[in-house]
C-alpha positions in Angstrom: -6.8 13.3 -4.6 -4.1 15.5 -2.9 -2.6 15.2 0.5 0.9 15.6 2.1 1.8 12.2 0.9 0.9 12.6 -2.6 2.7 15.9 -2.8 5.7 14.5 -1.0 6.0 11.4 -3.2 4.5 12.8 -6.5 1.9 10.0 -6.6 -1.8 10.3 -7.7 -3.5 8.4 -4.7 -2.3 8.5 -1.1 -1.4 4.8 -0.7 1.8 2.8 -0.4 2.0 -1.0 -1.2 3.5 -2.0 2.1 7.0 -3.7 1.8 6.5 -7.5 2.8 9.3 -9.9 3.4 9.5 -12.6 0.7 6.3 -11.3 -0.9 7.1 -8.1 -2.5 8.8 -8.3 -5.9 9.6 -6.1 -8.9 6.3 -6.9 -10.8 4.3 -5.8 -8.0 6.2 -2.6 -7.5 6.0 -1.8 -11.2 2.3 -2.4 -11.3 1.8 -0.1 -8.2 3.8 2.7 -9.9 1.8 2.1 -13.1 -1.4 2.6 -11.2 -0.5 6.0 -9.4 0.6 4.6 -6.0 3.9 4.1 -4.4 5.3 0.4 -4.3 7.9 -0.6 -1.9 9.8 -3.9 -1.0 12.4 -4.9 1.8 15.9 -4.9 0.5 16.3 -8.2 2.2 14.2 -9.8 -0.5 17.3 -9.5 -2.8 20.1 -11.0 -0.8 22.3 -12.5 -3.6 25.0 -10.7 -5.0 24.1 -8.3 -7.7 20.3 -8.8 -7.2 19.4 -5.6 -5.6 21.4 -3.4 -8.1 19.6 -5.1 -11.0 16.1 -4.5 -9.6 16.8 -0.9 -8.8 18.0 -0.3 -12.3 14.9 -1.8 -13.7 12.7 0.2 -11.4 14.5 3.5 -12.2 13.9 2.9 -16.0 10.3 2.1 -15.5 9.8 5.2 -13.4 11.2 7.4 -16.1 8.7 5.9 -18.5 5.5 6.4 -16.2 2.6 8.2 -17.7 1.1 8.7 -14.4 2.3 9.9 -11.0 3.9 6.9 -9.3 7.0 5.9 -7.4 9.0 3.2 -5.4 10.7 2.9 -2.2 12.9 0.6 -0.2 12.4 -0.8 3.4 15.6 -1.1 5.4 15.9 -3.0 8.5 18.3 -0.8 10.4 18.7 -3.0 13.4 22.4 -4.1 14.0 21.3 -7.7 13.6 20.7 -7.1 9.9 24.2 -8.2 8.5 23.3 -6.6 5.0 22.2 -3.3 6.1 25.3 -1.2 5.5 25.8 -2.9 2.0 22.2 -2.3 0.9 22.2 1.3 2.2 25.2 2.0 0.1 23.6 0.5 -3.1 20.3 2.4 -2.5 22.2 5.7 -2.1 24.1 5.1 -5.3 20.9 4.2 -7.2 19.1 7.2 -5.7 16.1 5.3 -4.3 13.1 7.8 -4.1 12.0 7.1 -0.5 12.9 4.8 2.4 11.0 3.1 5.1 13.0 2.2 8.2 12.3 -0.5 10.6 13.6 -1.9 13.8 16.5 0.3 14.6 18.2 3.8 14.7 17.3 5.6 11.4 19.9 8.4 11.6 22.3 7.1 9.0 19.5 6.7 6.6 17.9 10.0 7.1 21.2 11.8 6.7 22.3 9.9 3.5 18.8 10.1 1.8 18.4 13.7 2.6 21.7 14.5 0.7 20.0 14.0 -2.6 16.5 14.7 -1.7 14.8 11.4 -0.9 12.2 10.9 1.7 12.5 8.8 4.8 9.5 7.5 6.8 10.0 5.5 9.9 7.9 2.5 11.1 6.8 3.4 14.6 4.2 2.0 17.0 4.1 4.7 19.7 4.8 8.5 20.4 8.1 7.8 22.2 9.8 6.1 19.4 8.3 8.7 16.9 9.8 11.6 18.9 13.2 10.0 18.6 12.7 9.7 14.8 11.3 13.2 14.7 14.3 14.6 16.4 16.5 12.9 13.8 14.8 14.7 11.0 12.6 12.1 9.4 10.0 13.1 6.9 7.2 11.3 8.4 6.0 8.1 10.0 4.4 4.8 9.2 2.1 4.5 12.3 1.8 1.0 12.7 -1.3 -0.1 14.7 -3.4 -2.9 15.7 -4.4 -5.4 13.0 -1.2 -5.0 10.8 0.7 -7.8 9.3 4.1 -8.7 10.5 5.4 -6.6 13.3 2.0 -5.0 14.4 1.7 -2.3 17.0 -0.4 -2.7 20.2 -2.5 0.5 19.8 -5.7 1.2 17.7 -5.2 3.6 14.8 -8.4 5.3 15.9 -6.2 6.6 18.7 -2.7 6.4 17.3 -3.3 8.7 14.2 -5.0 11.7 15.9 -2.3 11.4 18.6 0.5 11.5 15.9 -1.2 14.4 14.3 -1.2 16.4 17.5 2.4 15.7 18.5 3.8 16.1 15.1 1.4 18.4 13.1 3.8 19.2 10.2 4.8 15.6 9.7 3.5 13.1 7.2 1.6 10.4 9.0 0.8 7.2 7.1 -1.6 4.8 8.6 -0.8 1.0 8.6 -2.9 -1.9 10.0 -6.1 -3.4 8.9 -6.6 -1.5 5.9 -7.9 -3.2 2.8 -10.9 -1.1 1.5 -11.6 2.4 0.4 -13.7 3.0 3.4 -10.7 2.3 5.5 -8.7 4.7 3.5 -11.1 7.4 4.0 -11.5 6.7 7.8 -7.7 7.1 8.1 -7.8 10.3 6.1 -10.6 11.7 8.2 -8.5 11.3 11.4 -5.4 13.2 10.1 -3.4 10.6 8.2 -1.8 11.7 4.9 -2.2 8.3 3.3 -2.2 4.7 4.1 0.0 1.7 3.8 -1.6 -1.5 2.6 0.2 -5.0 2.8 -2.0 -8.0 3.3 -4.4 -7.2 0.5 -1.5 -7.4 -2.1 -0.5 -11.0 -1.0 -3.7 -12.2 -2.7 -2.5 -10.9 -6.1 -1.5 -12.5 -9.3 1.9 -10.8 -9.3 2.8 -11.8 -5.9 5.5 -14.6 -6.1 4.0 -16.9 -3.3 2.5 -20.2 -3.5 -1.3 -20.5 -4.4 -1.7 -22.2 -0.9 -0.5 -18.8 0.7 -2.8 -16.9 -1.3 -5.9 -19.0 -0.7 -5.1 -18.9 2.9 -5.5 -15.0 2.7 -8.7 -15.4 1.0 -10.1 -18.1 3.2 -9.0 -16.8 6.7 -10.8 -14.6 9.1 -9.6 -12.1 11.5 -9.7 -14.5 14.4 -7.2 -16.7 12.4 -4.5 -14.0 12.9 -2.1 -14.8 15.9 1.0 -13.3 17.4 4.2 -15.4 17.4 7.7 -14.7 18.8 9.1 -17.6 17.1 10.1 -15.9 13.8 12.0 -12.9 14.8 12.0 -12.7 18.6 9.5 -9.8 18.3 5.8 -10.4 18.2 4.8 -11.1 14.6 1.3 -11.6 13.2 0.9 -14.9 11.2 -2.2 -17.1 10.0 -2.8 -19.7 12.7 -1.8 -22.9 10.7 -1.2 -26.3 12.1 2.4 -25.9 12.0 2.2 -22.4 13.8 0.2 -24.2 16.6 2.8 -27.1 16.6 6.0 -24.9 17.2 4.1 -22.6 19.6 4.0 -18.8 19.9 6.3 -17.9 22.7 9.9 -18.1 23.4 10.9 -20.3 26.2 12.7 -19.2 29.4 16.3 -19.9 28.0 15.5 -18.3 24.7 14.2 -15.1 26.6 17.3 -15.0 28.6 19.5 -15.2 25.7 17.5 -12.3 24.2 18.1 -10.0 27.0 21.7 -11.0 28.1 24.1 -8.2 27.0 26.6 -10.6 26.0 24.4 -12.8 23.9 21.4 -10.9 22.7 22.8 -9.5 19.4 24.1 -12.9 18.3 21.0 -14.9 19.6 18.6 -12.4 17.9 20.6 -12.8 14.6 20.2 -16.5 14.8 16.5 -16.3 15.7 16.0 -14.0 12.7 17.9 -16.2 10.4 16.1 -19.3 11.5 12.8 -17.7 11.1 13.7 -16.2 7.7 14.5 -19.8 6.5 11.1 -21.0 7.8 9.4 -18.2 6.1 11.2 -18.8 2.9 10.4 -22.4 2.8 6.6 -21.6 3.5 6.1 -19.6 0.4 6.9 -22.4 -1.9 4.2 -24.8 -3.1 3.6 -28.0 -1.2 5.4 -27.1 2.1 3.4 -28.3 5.0 5.5 -26.3 7.4 3.4 -23.1 6.8 4.4 -19.8 8.4 2.4 -17.3 6.6 2.6 -13.8 7.7 -0.7 -11.6 7.4 -2.8 -9.0 9.1 -6.3 -8.9 10.3 -7.6 -7.5 7.2 -7.8 -11.2 5.7 -11.3 -10.7 7.0 -12.1 -8.3 4.1 -10.1 -10.2 1.4 -12.3 -12.5 -0.8 -10.5 -13.2 -4.0 -7.2 -13.3 -5.9 -6.8 -10.3 -8.2 -4.3 -8.4 -10.1 -2.5 -5.5 -8.5 -4.0 -3.1 -11.0 -7.6 -4.6 -10.1 -6.9 -4.0 -6.3 -5.9 -0.4 -6.6 -8.6 0.5 -8.9 -11.1 -1.2 -6.6 -9.9 0.7 -3.5 -9.8 4.0 -5.4 -13.5 3.4 -6.4 -14.4 2.4 -2.9 -12.9 5.5 -1.4 -15.1 7.8 -3.7 -18.2 5.7 -2.9 -17.5 5.9 0.7 -17.0 9.7 0.5 -20.2 10.0 -1.3 -22.1 7.8 1.2 -20.7 9.8 4.1 -21.8 13.0 2.6 -25.3 11.9 2.2 -25.7 11.6 6.1 -24.7 15.2 6.8 
């Protein structure tokens, strides 16, 4: 297959393994590269001194040995509340990361630094207004995050969002994210003008994912109606599986929390506290035997029925895409 995304990233199949906080790891990204797609992970998955540098060195070495076209990228939270942003960006630039995905802030610095050595930058966006700002800053394209996505999902359906992006930014790379876990989903996004897809939740239920078997089984056993939005993790609505613990702590910030989030004097530090607190809860949840389960996931859990290897997932989606294409041709 050949699209703007495969040409831009030099990959064989137009898919990015989405960066997932505390889930994405080195083994998953290497498996993605070895199977002709782009693997990615949040820089915040490696917060200890020296960790990120070590992982990037390993990935660069693995990339040099590839016999297929595959690559990797880093997700940077560019919001001011991320205390490691500047440090992680500097490390990524030094190691010449091939591409970046920016989230929750102004991507100007990342775009400027990455373009100095030819790296690509795609910005997470949920609407045309934010996309326009990123476009004016010179981004290479967008991760169009729609309904059904895991984590910070967008409010708009991809069936409207993708054609709209295609109309407003005809030369930009548009990558569809949200509710995609099958080859038919890939084909449908391509048919609407997307250059590729970003798939996250499907890769949680993989052998390589370094999370508890309870989390993986929850992905397999959940249905779309089990996914709810909560403000308790980051202050921004985030999709999670509706576990008993999620019900217990509630989904909405209280009046005081909302006031602290919007007050000009307190919002930066309060948001940092909320995100740090949420990060600790999520980190505890990925370990075995923890009853305080906060598990991020998208509505595509409806389509996930087994735990597989990353290689098997990619091969299955590739095969499904071809089958869906042939089935569609047969009706014309």
